[in-house]
C-alpha positions in Angstrom: 0.0 0.0 0.0 2.9 2.4 0.8 3.9 2.1 -2.9 0.5 3.5 -3.9 0.6 6.4 -1.3 4.2 7.4 -1.5 3.6 10.5 -3.7 1.3 12.3 -1.2 0.6 9.9 1.7 -1.5 12.4 3.8 -4.0 13.3 1.1 -4.3 9.8 -0.2 -4.6 8.3 3.3 -7.5 10.8 4.1 -9.3 9.9 0.9 -8.8 6.2 1.5 -9.9 6.2 5.1 -12.9 8.5 4.7 -14.4 7.2 1.5 -18.1 6.3 1.9 -17.6 3.0 0.2 -15.6 -0.1 0.9 -12.1 -0.1 -0.8 -9.7 -3.1 -0.9 -6.3 -2.8 -2.5 -4.4 -5.9 -3.8 -1.1 -6.3 -5.5 -0.6 -7.9 -8.9 -0.8 -11.4 -7.4 -4.1 -10.8 -5.6 -2.7 -10.4 -2.1 -4.5 -7.7 0.0 -2.3 -4.7 0.7 -4.9 -2.3 2.1 -8.4 -2.2 3.5 -10.3 1.0 4.4 -12.6 1.3 7.4 -15.8 1.0 5.3 -14.6 -2.3 3.9 -13.7 -3.5 7.4 -17.2 -2.8 8.6 -18.7 -4.4 5.5 -17.0 -7.8 5.8 -16.6 -7.8 9.6 -12.8 -8.1 9.6 -10.0 -5.8 10.8 -7.6 -4.6 8.1 -4.6 -6.1 9.8 -6.2 -9.6 9.8 -6.8 -9.3 6.0 -3.5 -7.7 4.9 -1.2 -10.2 3.2 -4.0 -12.7 2.6 -5.3 -13.8 -0.8 -8.4 -11.7 -1.8 -10.0 -14.5 -3.7 -9.4 -17.3 -1.1 -10.4 -15.1 1.8 -13.5 -13.4 0.6 -14.8 -14.7 -2.7 -17.6 -17.3 -2.6 -20.2 -18.8 -4.9 -23.9 -18.3 -4.0 -23.9 -21.8 -2.4 -20.9 -20.8 -0.1 -18.3 -22.8 -2.0 -15.0 -21.4 -3.2 -14.9 -20.9 -6.9 -11.8 -21.9 -8.9 -9.3 -19.1 -9.1 -9.4 -19.0 -12.9 -13.1 -18.2 -12.7 -12.5 -15.2 -10.5 -13.3 -12.0 -12.5 -11.0 -10.0 -10.1 -8.0 -11.9 -11.5 -8.8 -10.7 -15.0 -8.3 -7.1 -13.8 -4.7 -7.7 -12.8 -3.9 -10.1 -15.6 -5.5 -8.2 -18.5 -5.6 -4.6 -17.1 -9.4 -4.4 -17.6 -12.0 -2.7 -15.5 -14.6 -5.2 -14.3 -18.0 -4.5 -12.6 -20.1 -7.3 -11.0 -23.6 -6.3 -9.8 -24.4 -9.6 -7.9 -21.7 -11.5 -6.1 -21.0 -13.0 -2.6 -18.3 -12.4 -0.1 -17.6 -14.4 3.0 -18.4 -12.4 6.2 -16.4 -12.9 9.3 -19.4 -14.6 11.0 -19.5 -17.3 8.3 -22.5 -15.9 6.5 -22.6 -14.9 2.8 -22.7 -11.2 2.1 -24.5 -10.1 -1.1 -22.2 -7.5 -2.7 -21.7 -5.6 -5.9 -18.2 -4.5 -6.7 -16.0 -3.0 -9.4 -12.3 -3.5 -9.9 -9.8 -1.2 -11.7 -6.1 -1.7 -12.4 -3.5 0.6 -10.9 -0.8 1.2 -13.5 2.4 3.1 -13.7 4.6 3.4 -16.8 2.5 0.7 -18.5 3.0 -1.8 -15.7 0.1 -3.0 -13.5 1.0 -2.5 -9.9 -2.2 -3.8 -8.4 -6.0 -3.5 -8.3 -8.4 -1.2 -6.5 -11.7 -2.9 -5.7 -14.8 -0.9 -4.6 -17.3 -2.9 -2.6 -20.9 -2.2 -1.7 -23.6 -4.1 0.2 -25.9 -5.3 -2.6 -28.8 -5.4 -0.3 -28.4 -1.7 0.6 -27.7 -0.8 -3.0 -30.9 -2.6 -4.1 -32.9 -0.9 -1.4 -31.5 2.5 -2.5 -32.4 1.6 -6.1 -35.8 0.5 -5.1 -36.4 3.6 -3.1 -35.3 5.8 -6.0 -37.4 3.8 -8.4 -40.5 4.1 -6.2 -39.9 7.9 -5.9 -39.5 8.1 -9.7 -42.7 6.0 -10.2 -44.6 8.2 -7.7 -43.4 11.4 -9.5 -44.4 9.9 -12.8 -47.8 8.9 -11.4 -48.3 12.4 -9.9 -47.4 14.0 -13.3 -49.8 11.7 -15.1 -52.6 12.5 -12.7 -52.0 16.2 -12.9 -52.0 15.9 -16.7 -55.2 14.0 -16.6 -56.8 16.5 -14.2 -55.8 19.3 -16.6 -57.3 17.4 -19.6 -60.5 16.8 -17.6 -60.8 20.5 -16.7 -60.4 21.4 -20.4 -63.0 18.9 -21.5 -65.5 20.1 -18.9 -65.0 23.8 -19.9 -65.0 23.3 -23.7 -68.8 23.5 -23.9 -71.6 25.0 -21.8 -73.9 22.0 -22.7 -73.8 19.8 -19.6 -74.7 16.5 -21.3 -72.2 17.0 -24.1 -69.5 17.8 -21.5 -70.3 14.7 -19.5 -70.1 12.5 -22.6 -66.7 13.9 -23.4 -65.6 13.3 -19.8 -66.7 9.6 -20.2 -64.7 9.2 -23.4 -61.6 10.6 -21.7 -62.0 8.4 -18.6 -62.4 5.1 -20.5 -59.1 5.8 -22.3 -57.2 6.4 -19.1 -58.9 5.0 -16.0 -61.8 2.7 -16.7 -63.4 0.4 -19.2 -66.9 1.9 -18.8 -68.4 5.1 -17.5 -71.9 6.2 -16.8 -73.4 9.5 -15.5 -76.7 9.9 -13.7 -78.0 13.4 -13.0 -80.6 14.5 -10.5 -83.6 16.1 -12.2 -85.6 18.1 -9.8 -85.9 16.9 -6.2 -85.9 13.2 -6.6 -85.8 12.0 -10.2 -82.7 10.5 -11.8 -81.8 10.6 -15.5 -78.9 8.7 -17.1 -77.4 11.2 -19.5 -74.2 9.4 -20.6 -72.9 5.8 -21.0 -69.5 5.4 -22.6 -67.7 2.1 -23.2 -65.2 0.4 -25.5 -65.6 0.8 -29.2 -67.8 -1.9 -30.7 -70.0 -2.1 -27.6 -73.5 -0.6 -27.8 -73.5 1.8 -24.9 -77.2 2.5 -25.2 -78.2 -1.1 -24.8 -75.7 -1.7 -22.0 -76.6 1.4 -20.0 -80.3 2.2 -20.6 -80.0 6.0 -21.0 -83.0 8.1 -20.0 -85.1 8.6 -16.9 -84.4 5.9 -14.4 -86.6 6.4 -11.3 -87.0 8.3 -8.1 -84.3 8.2 -5.5 -85.6 5.9 -2.8 -85.1 7.3 0.7 -84.9 3.9 2.4 -82.6 2.2 -0.2 -79.1 1.3 0.9 -77.9 0.7 -2.6 -74.6 2.5 -3.5 -76.1 4.7 -6.2 -79.0 5.9 -4.0 -76.6 6.7 -1.1 -74.2 8.7 -3.3 -77.1 10.6 -4.9 -78.4 11.5 -1.4 -75.0 13.0 -0.5 -72.9 10.0 0.5 -69.2 9.6 -0.1 -67.5 7.9 -3.0 -67.7 4.1 -2.8 -65.3 1.4 -4.2 -67.2 -1.8 -5.3 -65.6 -5.2 -5.5 -67.2 -8.4 -6.9 -69.2 -9.1 -3.7 -70.7 -5.6 -3.6 -71.5 -5.7 -7.4 -73.2 -9.1 -6.9 -75.3 -7.8 -3.9 -79.1 -8.1 -4.6 -80.7 -4.7 -5.4 -83.3 -3.2 -3.0 -85.0 -0.7 -5.2 -85.9 0.0 -8.9 -83.0 2.5 -9.1 -80.6 -0.2 -7.7 -82.0 -2.8 -10.2 -81.0 -0.5 -13.1 -77.6 0.2 -11.7 -76.8 -3.5 -10.8 -78.1 -4.7 -14.2 -75.8 -2.2 -15.9 -72.7 -3.4 -14.0 -73.6 -7.1 -14.7 -74.3 -6.5 -18.4 -70.9 -5.1 -19.0 -69.1 -7.7 -16.9 -67.7 -5.4 -14.2 -65.5 -6.9 -11.6 -64.6 -3.5 -9.9 -66.4 -0.2 -9.9 -66.3 3.3 -8.3 -69.4 5.4 -7.7 -68.6 9.0 -6.9 -70.8 12.0 -6.4 -70.9 14.9 -8.8 -71.1 17.7 -6.3 -70.7 21.3 -5.4 -70.4 22.7 -1.9 -74.2 23.3 -2.0 -75.6 20.1 -3.5 -75.1 16.8 -5.2 -75.8 17.2 -8.9 -75.5 13.5 -9.8 -73.2 10.4 -9.7 -70.4 9.1 -11.9 -69.9 5.3 -12.1 -66.7 4.0 -13.6 -66.1 0.2 -14.0 -63.3 -2.2 -14.9 -63.8 -5.6 -16.4 -60.3 -7.0 -16.0 -60.0 -9.1 -12.8 -56.2 -8.4 -12.8 -56.7 -4.6 -12.7 -59.3 -3.7 -10.0 -59.6 -0.2 -8.7 -57.5 0.5 -5.6 -58.4 2.6 -2.5 -55.6 5.0 -3.3 -57.4 5.9 -6.6 -60.5 7.2 -4.8 -59.1 10.7 -4.2 -58.6 11.2 -7.9 -62.2 10.2 -8.7 -63.4 12.4 -5.9 -61.6 15.3 -7.5 -63.1 14.4 -10.9 -66.5 14.4 -9.3 -66.1 17.8 -7.8 -64.9 19.3 -11.0 -67.7 17.7 -13.0 -70.3 18.9 -10.4 -69.1 22.5 -10.7 -69.2 22.2 -14.5 -72.8 20.9 -14.4 -73.8 23.7 -11.9 -72.3 26.4 -14.2 -73.9 24.9 -17.3 -77.3 24.8 -15.6 -76.9 28.4 -14.4 -76.0 29.4 -17.9 -79.0 27.6 -19.4 -81.4 29.2 -16.9 -80.0 32.7 -17.8 -80.1 31.8 -21.5 -83.7 30.6 -21.3 -84.7 33.7 -19.4 -83.0 35.9 -22.0 -84.6 34.0 -24.9 -88.1 34.2 -23.3 -87.6 37.9 -22.6 -86.4 38.5 -26.1 -89.4 36.7 -27.6 -91.9 38.7 -25.5 -90.1 42.0 -26.4 -90.3 41.4 -30.2 -93.4 43.1 -31.6 -96.4 41.8 -33.4 -96.7 42.8 -37.0 -99.1 45.4 -38.3 -101.3 44.9 -41.3 -99.6 46.5 -44.3 -101.9 45.2 -47.1 -101.3 44.9 -50.0 -97.7 44.2 -49.0 -97.0 41.0 -47.0 -94.6 40.8 -44.2 -93.5 38.0 -41.9 -90.7 37.5 -39.4 -88.8 34.7 -37.8 -86.7 34.5 -34.6 -84.6 31.4 -33.7 -82.6 31.4 -30.5 -79.0 30.3 -30.5 -78.5 26.5 -30.1 -78.3 25.1 -26.6 -74.8 25.7 -25.2 -74.5 29.0 -27.0 -75.3 32.5 -25.7 -78.5 34.3 -26.8 -77.6 37.6 -28.4 -79.5 40.9 -28.8 -81.1 40.2 -32.3 -84.4 42.1 -32.9 -86.7 43.3 -35.7 -89.6 45.7 -36.0 -92.3 46.9 -38.5 -94.1 50.2 -38.1 -96.8 51.9 -40.1 -95.7 55.6 -40.4 -97.8 58.6 -41.1 -98.6 58.9 -44.8 -99.1 55.2 -45.2 -95.3 54.6 -45.3 -93.8 51.5 -43.8 -90.6 51.3 -41.7 -88.8 48.0 -41.4 -85.9 47.6 -38.9 -83.6 44.8 -38.0 -80.6 44.9 -35.6 -78.2 43.2 -33.3 -77.0 44.6 -30.0 -73.5 43.7 -29.2 -73.5 41.6 -26.0 -75.3 38.5 -24.7 -78.1 37.3 -22.5 -80.2 39.6 -20.3 -78.2 42.7 -20.9 -78.4 42.3 -24.6 -82.2 41.6 -24.5 -82.8 44.7 -22.3 -80.6 46.8 -24.6 -82.4 45.6 -27.6 -85.7 46.7 -26.1 -84.3 50.2 -25.3 -82.9 50.6 -28.8 -86.0 49.4 -30.6 -88.3 51.7 -28.6 -86.0 54.8 -29.2 -86.0 54.0 -33.0 -89.8 53.7 -33.1 -90.2 57.1 -31.5 -87.6 58.8 -33.8 -89.0 57.1 -37.0 -92.5 58.2 -36.1 -91.7 61.7 -34.9 -90.3 63.2 -38.2 -90.5 62.3 -41.8 -86.7 62.3 -42.2 -84.6 60.0 -44.4 -83.5 56.8 -42.7 -79.8 57.9 -42.6 -80.7 61.0 -40.6 -82.8 59.0 -38.2 -80.0 56.5 -37.7 -77.6 59.3 -37.0 -79.8 60.8 -34.3 -80.2 57.3 -32.8 -76.4 56.9 -32.8 -75.9 60.3 -31.0 -78.5 59.5 -28.3 -77.7 55.8 -27.8 -74.8 56.2 -25.4 -76.7 58.8 -23.2 -80.1 57.2 -23.0 -79.4 53.4 -23.2 -76.9 50.9 -21.8 -76.0 49.7 -25.3 -72.4 50.2 -26.3 -72.5 49.1 -29.9 -75.1 47.7 -32.3 -75.7 47.0 -35.9 -78.9 48.1 -37.6 -80.8 48.5 -40.9 -83.7 51.0 -41.0 -85.7 50.8 -44.3 -88.7 52.9 -45.4 -91.0 51.3 -48.0 -93.2 53.6 -50.1 -95.0 53.8 -53.4 -92.7 54.7 -56.3 -93.0 58.2 -57.5 -95.0 61.1 -56.0 -98.1 60.3 -54.1 -98.9 58.2 -51.1 -97.2 55.1 -49.7 -98.7 51.7 -49.0 -101.8 51.4 -46.9 -102.3 49.7 -43.6 -103.7 52.0 -41.0 -101.8 55.3 -41.5 -103.7 58.6 -41.6 -103.8 61.1 -44.4 -103.5 60.5 -48.1 -105.1 58.1 -50.5 -104.4 54.3 -50.2 -102.4 53.0 -53.1 -103.9 50.8 -55.8 -102.8 47.2 -55.9 -100.2 46.3 -58.5 -98.3 49.6 -58.2 -94.5 49.8 -57.9 -92.6 50.3 -54.7 -89.3 51.7 -53.6 -87.1 51.2 -50.5 -84.9 53.9 -49.0 -82.6 52.5 -46.2 -79.5 53.1 -44.1 -77.3 50.5 -42.7 -75.1 50.8 -39.5 -72.6 47.9 -40.0 -75.4 45.3 -40.7 -75.3 42.6 -43.3 -76.9 43.9 -46.6 -80.5 43.3 -47.5 -81.2 40.6 -50.1 -83.7 41.4 -52.9 -85.2 38.4 -54.7 -87.2 38.8 -57.9 -90.0 36.4 -58.8 -88.0 35.1 -61.8 -85.3 33.9 -59.4 -82.8 36.7 -59.6 -81.2 37.7 -56.3 -78.8 40.5 -55.3 -77.5 42.1 -52.2 -78.3 45.8 -51.8 -75.0 47.2 -50.6 -75.6 50.9 -50.8 -76.2 52.9 -47.6 -73.4 51.2 -45.6 -71.8 53.0 -42.7 -70.2 52.2 -39.3 -72.1 50.4 -36.7 -73.8 52.3 -33.9 -71.4 53.4 -31.2 -68.3 53.2 -33.4 -68.3 56.7 -35.0 -65.5 59.0 -33.8 -65.6 62.7 -34.5 -67.4 64.3 -37.4 -67.6 61.6 -40.1 -70.4 63.3 -42.0 -74.1 62.2 -42.3 -75.1 58.7 -43.3 -76.2 58.3 -46.9 -79.3 56.4 -47.8 -79.5 53.6 -50.3 -82.5 53.6 -52.7 -83.8 50.7 -54.7 -86.9 49.8 -56.6 -88.9 46.7 -55.4 -90.2 45.0 -58.6 -93.7 43.5 -58.5 -93.7 40.0 -56.9 -90.2 40.6 -55.4 -89.2 39.5 -51.9 -87.0 41.7 -49.6 -85.2 39.8 -46.9 -83.6 41.5 -43.9 -81.7 39.2 -41.5 -79.1 39.1 -38.7 -75.6 37.7 -39.0 -76.5 34.4 -37.3 -78.1 33.3 -40.6 -74.9 33.6 -42.6 -72.1 33.1 -40.1 -71.1 29.6 -39.3 -68.2 28.3 -37.2 -65.3 27.4 -39.4 -66.7 29.2 -42.5 -66.2 32.7 -43.8 -68.9 35.3 -44.3 -68.8 35.3 -48.2 -69.5 31.6 -48.2 -72.6 32.2 -45.9 -73.9 35.1 -48.1 -73.5 33.0 -51.3 -75.3 30.1 -49.7 -78.2 32.3 -48.6 -78.5 33.9 -52.1 -78.5 30.4 -53.7 -81.3 29.1 -51.5 -83.3 32.3 -51.8 -83.1 32.1 -55.6 -84.5 28.5 -55.5 -87.3 29.6 -53.2 -88.4 32.8 -55.0 -91.8 31.4 -56.1 -92.7 30.0 -52.7 -95.2 31.6 -50.4 -93.6 34.1 -48.0 -94.0 31.9 -44.8 -92.7 28.8 -46.6 -89.9 30.9 -48.1 -88.7 31.9 -44.6 -89.2 28.4 -43.1 -87.2 26.8 -45.9 -84.4 29.3 -45.7 -83.9 28.4 -42.0 -84.2 24.7 -42.7 -81.7 24.7 -45.5 -79.0 26.5 -43.5 -76.4 23.9 -42.3 -75.8 23.3 -38.6 -72.9 24.9 -36.9 -74.2 28.4 -36.1 -73.6 29.7 -32.6 -75.8 32.8 -32.7 -79.5 33.5 -32.7 -81.2 34.5 -35.9 -83.8 37.2 -36.7 -85.4 37.6 -40.1 -87.9 40.1 -41.7 -89.3 39.2 -45.1 -91.5 41.6 -47.2 -93.3 40.5 -50.4 -94.4 43.0 -53.0 -97.7 42.2 -54.8 -97.2 40.9 -58.3 -98.1 42.8 -61.5 -101.3 40.9 -61.8 -102.5 41.5 -58.3 -105.1 44.1 -59.3 -106.8 41.5 -61.4 
């Protein structure tokens, strides 16, 4: 050993003695020349009793305790061939006669190309394996935590992608069966005690409808001890094994739930409440059919968290739906009834936005003005729900008064409305078309209850004067099937003008006999994933094909032919001019 330490004996001695690993030094022949304290403790022998003895004969043993032939000892190869050798599983003879599982590595010590000896680092294989196991378990725990956090993030995203509760729950089920379960079912409370199954999701190729029986199940029985009834009444999440799944049902609700689990071959299931701090909204059932992969108790916290997130999503969706329904009802009641404007025909349509979308502030109006003129208006208040519906009513009533008060061009009336809107209403911005329909040339406009002037004869020609505040252009359809957008009279939407931009200019167009004028809001032509020009071309194409239809059928067919995918409500006003032969 002195030969190894002669260059700087103090430093090398300190390193040798204090190293946190067993170190044994041997010369070229395999005789032990040095043993550090850690190696002494490891093999239970003092260094002085080991020094001078043959490393292989003293320590090296087979797993059965026998001494292996010297030529099989890998340590000898280090000295003979100058190679580094590592052995992960080996046995050394402890001083008490027991076998010590060790791992070791040997490296040659050379000088000027000559092998002087071997340095062998020794570790207790049991401790090393325990350390590796501990590190492995920590890594596995971190990976599991990361996977769970990722899943929770995906679940949150799925639940917030739509305001339609049932669609969100079906998406949640599809996510769960790819990650945590083979089947998933969701039962929601309807009212005080009814239960409705709104989602059943399983592996591809299995008929979820037949397996799960979607639809209204039954009332929640107060006396039932079944798992689903307890959870729906506010109980905690429950883990079901084969015995619990096989338990006889004690109520109609339990029969449905048990039959469902039996039909899909469940061997393990979890039933968790979908809850908010105030109430239980429903229950989520997840099931596995593989006997080798049952749910574990330590998975319950994850499902409880999923249940809380889903419960909040359902509560938010229901709150939104209530507000949306109130806004839609309010909007319907605020829309006016139509006056009689014979010989002209007029009809309207209003379709709320699809469920899961927000109701906007779309509106229309038709007014008989003094002098037998007709005012048509259509608009869209920027905003949604109750505020938009209330703003729509304010704007419409202001426009009615202004249009009736003075016989001014539409552009002037819209300018006055724009100036007053911010001071009198809560509306920030809105689009609008105001059109005035009258008989062509000098004389009186169309009849229908106005005062003064002579009612026009049927079969006469009519003109329209209009102003647009950022609204989609009117569509004029002739009885022969021609259709064109009236793009005159365009200006900025209400609330967007800054400074003195000059007065709005009216557009003027003749309405040929038998023609149809269509005013509409953007929900009719704007679809998710499609541009406005495509929507306008589609509307013109359908209107052309329907030119000869009666006015009510014309409007109904226009709505029916529009593809799904719109997220806004729709308002329409259609005016039909009498044909040239109407007088006959």
